[in-house]
N, C-alpha and C positions, 0 to 999 in steps of 0.2 A: 311458203305462204303465198297465196295467189293475190292478184291485183285487187279483186273485189273485197277480199278480207282486209287488206291493208287500207282501202278506202273507208271501210266501216270503222276500223280502229281509229283512223285519223279524224273522221267526223265525230266520233264519240269523244275523243280527246279535246277537240275544238269546242264542242258543246260544253264539256266540263269546265274548260278554261273560261269560256264566255260567261257561264253561270256563276263561277267563282268571282270573276271581275265585277259582275253585276251586284252580287251580294256584298262584296267589299266596298262598293261605292255607295251603298244605301246609307241613309241617315240612321245612326245607331242610337240617337238620343231618345227616340220614342216620344218626344215632346211635341205637342201642338204649340203654336206660338204663345209665349207667356206661361208655359207649364213649369213644373217643378224640376228638380234635378233628375236626370235619367235613371239613377239607381235608387231613388227615393220612393217609398210607398206614400209619402206625404208631399204636399205642395203648399205654397204660402196661403192659398185660399182655403185650406183646411183649418186655419186658425182665425179666430175673431179677436180683434183687439178693441178694448173699451177703455178710454182714458177716463178715470173716475174723478181726478182733480189734479191741479198743478199748483206750484208755489204761488202765493199771492204777493210776496215781496219780489219785485222784478229787478231790484238793484243789488241784491245780495246773493252771491254765488254760494252753492249751486242752485240752479233752477231745477226743482224736483218735480218729476212726473209720477203720478200714482196711476197704475193701470192694471187691467186684468187681461189674461190671454186664455181663450177658451178653445179647446179641441173640438171642432165641429164634426170630426169624422167618427164613424161608428166603430172605431178601432183605437186602442191605446197608442199613444205616441211615446216612444223611448228614443232618446238621443243616441243614434247609432248609424252605421253605414246603411242599413236597410231602410230606415225611416228618414234619414237626413239629419244634418247638424244645423237646425234652424235657429236663427237669432233675430232679434228685433233691434233695428237701428232708429234712434230718434235724432232729428235734426231741428235746430232752432237758430234764429238769427237775433242779433241785437239791433237796436234802432239805427245804428250806423251801418248796418248791412253785413257785419262780420258774422260768419256762420260757425256754429259749434255743433258737435255731435258726440254721441256715445251709444253703446250697444250692450245688450244683455242676452244670454242664451235662453232659449225656451226649454224649460225642464220637462222631464217625464210627466205625462199627463194622461189620465184615464180617458176612455171614450166619453165625450160629452163633458169632461171635467174642466175646471178652470184653476188658474193660479193667479194670485195677486202679487204684484211687484211694485217696487219703486226704483227710480233711476235718477241720479243727480247729474246734470250736465254742468260742468264747471266752465266759467267764462271769466274774462279779465275784469278786475275791479274797476269801478267807475263807469261801466257800461250798463245799459238797460235792455232787458229782454223784450222782444216784440212777440207776445204770445200768439198772434195770428199767423206767425211763420212756422209754428210747430208742425212737423210732419213725421211720419214713420214709415218704415218698410220692413217686411219680413223677408229674409234671405237665407240661403243655404251657405253656410261658411265653411264647408268641407274642403 
């Protein structure tokens, strides 16, 4: 093997090593900031939540939330690895500032379809719910 040939092999190996190191250091998530799970075909913004009503008795546990979840995507959602395991978490506080929460998974939904749900958040007796503190978030619980 001559010296020129050895240099070519060495530079090819170095190029391969550099390329591999560059590829391995890349962000594998594929997410833009605030995106969904990297393996998921769905993201939180593909669902629309509408709270239709809540308990009117604010001193008797549970505080019940009635809501609908709509699939905004032009594709059916099935709860699996490809689409993600999305759930909806509701949080509410009592007038003394104590926070309570509960969650429920989003079920299989056809493209453009909706599901109606209800969720009861249980809280300590003697406390009063502050309805203005009610919030929710959709998250991938995989």
